[in-house]
Residue, then its C-alpha position, 0 to 999 in steps of 0.5 A: m424933151s423926147t421925139v417919137t416917130p408917129q405911126r403910119s397907116g396905109v396899105g399893107a397894115y394888118p386888119s383888126a379883129g373888128d374888120a374881119r368878115r364873118g367866118d374869116p380867121i382873126r389874124p393876131v395883131p402884131p405888136v406896134y413898133q415903138p421907136r426908141t425914145w430919146s430923152l434929156r431926163l436923168p435916170t432916177a438913180w442918177p445920184l448914186i451913179a454920179l457918186f460911183v462913176l465920177w468918184p475920181v473927179w470928186w477925189a481930185l477936187g478934194l470933195s471925197s469927204f463931203v460928196f456923200v453929204v452933197f448927193a444925200v440931198p437929192m436922194v432925200v428929195q426923191l425919198w420924200r416924194r415917193g411916200p413911205v420909206r422902207v427900212p432894213p431889218g434891224f434899223g432900230i439898232w442903227l437909229v440908236l447909234l445915230l441918236w448917240v452920235v448926236l447926244s455925244a455932243l454934250m460931252l465935247d467939253l469934257t477931258s478924257p483921262n491922260t489926254l489934252p484938254p479940248g480947246g478951240g472950235g475944231r471939236y465942234i466942226g469934227w463932231a458936225i462932220r461926223v453927224a453929217n456923214y452918218v446921216a448921209m450914209t444912212v440916206v444912201m442905204l435907204y435910197v438903194l433899198n427903196l428903188s425898184e429893180r427897174e429904177l436901179s437893179r441889183r446887178r447895176v449896183v454890183r457893177l458900180f461897185g465893180f467899176m470902183g474896184v477897177v478905179v482903186v486898182i488903177g489908183g494903186w498902180l499909180g500910187s506904187l509907180f509914182p509915189t511922189l505924184g500929187f497936186v493941189a485940188p482946184l477947189r483950194f483956189v476958190l475957198p476963203e483962206s480962213i477955211a482953206s487954212q484949216p488943217f482938215v481942209a488943207s489935207l484934203m486939198d493936198v491930193k496925193f497918190a500915195q503916202v510915203q512912210q517909214v515902215i520897213e527897217g533899213e529903208a528910208s521910206s516906203p511909198r504906199p498907194s492911197a489913190p483915190f482915197e486920202y489914206t493908204n489904210s482907206w485904200g486897203e479896206n476899200t480894195a478888199i470890199l470892192l474886189i469882192w463885188l468886182i469878182v461877183g459882178w464882172v466875173v461870176l455874173g458877167r458875160p465872157l468879155r466882162r469876165t475876162f476883163g474882171i479876171a485881168i483886173a483882179l490879178a493886176a491888183v496883186f502888185p499894189i496890194i503887196y506894195s501897199l504893205n497893208r497887213g490888215l488888207w492881206i488878212g482881210l483877203g485871207i478871211s475872204a478866201v476861207y469864207v468863200a471856200i466854206r460857203l462853196a463847200l457847204r453847197g457842194r460846189m466842188l468844181v468852183l471850189g477847185g477853181l478858187g483854190l487854183a487861183v489862190g495857188l497861182i497868186g501865191v506862186l506869183i508872189i513867191a517867184t517875184p520880188l513881191g515875196r521879199t516885200f511881203d516877208d519884210r513887212l511881216q517882220n516889221g510891225h512898226s505900228d504895233d506899239i502905237r496901236t496897242t497904246l491907242s487901244q488901251g487909251a480908248v478902253q480907258a476913255a470908255n470906262h470913264s464915260p461908258v454911256l455917251g463917250y466924249g463926242g469925238n477923238r482925243a489927243l494923248i499926252g505924249s505917245n508910246r515913245s515919250i511923254a514929251i509933247g511934239k515930234s523931234e529929229d531923234c524921235p519922229q514918232c513922239g508927240n500927241r496921237e489921237l485916241g480913236s484914230n486906229g480903228q472904227f471900234w476904238a473911235l466909237l469907244v472914245g466918241q460914243g462909249y460902249v453903247g455906240a460900239l454895241c449898236y454899230n456891231g449889233f446892226f452889222l451882226y444882226s444883218l449878217w445873221r438875218y441873211r445867212r441863208d441867202h446862197s446867191p452870189i449877192g448873198i455870199a458876197g454881201s455877208l462877206v463884206l459885212i464880216l470884213m466890216l466887222f474885222f476892219q473896225f479894229t484896224y481902220g476907220a470906216m467913215e465916208a466911203t467904207l461905211a457907205y459901201g457897207l450900208i449899201t451892201v446891207a440894202l442890197l441884201a435886204r432887197n435880194d432877200r425881199l425879192r427872193r421871198a416874193a418869188a418863192t411865194r408867188p402862186s404858180t398859176s399867176i401870170p409871170g411878170p418880168r423877172p430880174r436877170l440876176v440869179t437869186g438864192g435857192e435856184r439850182 
């Protein structure tokens, strides 16, 4: 429903060209004032906006693992109504991966070497959840790719990423300062007991702001922030990705007030980043700084490069001059998870060697662990027991679940996208390429399902849209009437 004030005519109105007398100059007709219209209709891109803006709500409700599947439904409806769907370059590689995830169900009943025989219906539920998430993330990518600049501008997508960057920094502070804070998700009270008691669902219903683990030798426990995600590792990889877009959307392309706020948030992120004891995150941020420095140097942006170096130096001084420096050093000297990761990685390769084409459809539980062949934990050996092959990173999960073919397709898609948009020197081009590099790096240490994979695929869609509009602008005839151009700066402009 909309209300529009009707145009009034009367004395003082401009005469039209047809009302002018012969010989009188025709005065230009001024534009008719159109009052702002108010409508109760949702914007076209409401599913994506709701995903980002209301993410803390979905997390608090215990829906973070399913929300992409839920919002993929209205996205599919919109895509269906629009007609032909545009796909990103290299999409065929991704389709093969989706097909392999489906076909790997044929291997769910087989036993991988040195693992426990699969039993119960949990393996089928896990496989169904993985298929649903892969399909949902693909829908999100196609949705962002097919919307126009008027419906969902690239600048708005980047700012939505920036908003999530603010959310993860706030969540990091809460998890660092209040590690024992948590609550039972409201959804737990309405779910049937048969569903709520399942281990996977129960873990989602137990909402916590941090994971408390024994990481540094001599300390009984180390609180590590995880909000608004389920695991600390998820918080780490998503923080690295979202901070990149926060800096681009709020600092590089933002107005003065937003730019100041973005810089403050980026500096505030230092405390939870160090306190998370997340070495993969630290390495990822180091990769980010080096990559951006190289791209700026190649473009001759020495002033901006100097500013980047100054910022990195100030952060380094901040870490050294505060207790954060000791925490940083202690974590580097305590690689408590290195043996575990090595054992799981070797097991994943062994599983892939025995089933190189289709894998085993999902993770498998090892017989024993790196500490003992005994089954189950004990007070003397809290790290003994069964560990899951594929739980130490997306690459290893693909090796176990979909074999070498699945791992090759996953990497092939992101590597092709990285190569395809290598000449895009715009802020979106540089940031998007960096996110793809981090996706390829983090796959060896962290899982990438749910939010992380969605952010990576949305980045591919952004790069494809930016490239398409940049090429269209480059080939537009100079004599044509210029239409409204997006405000976002694209590559090639100086």
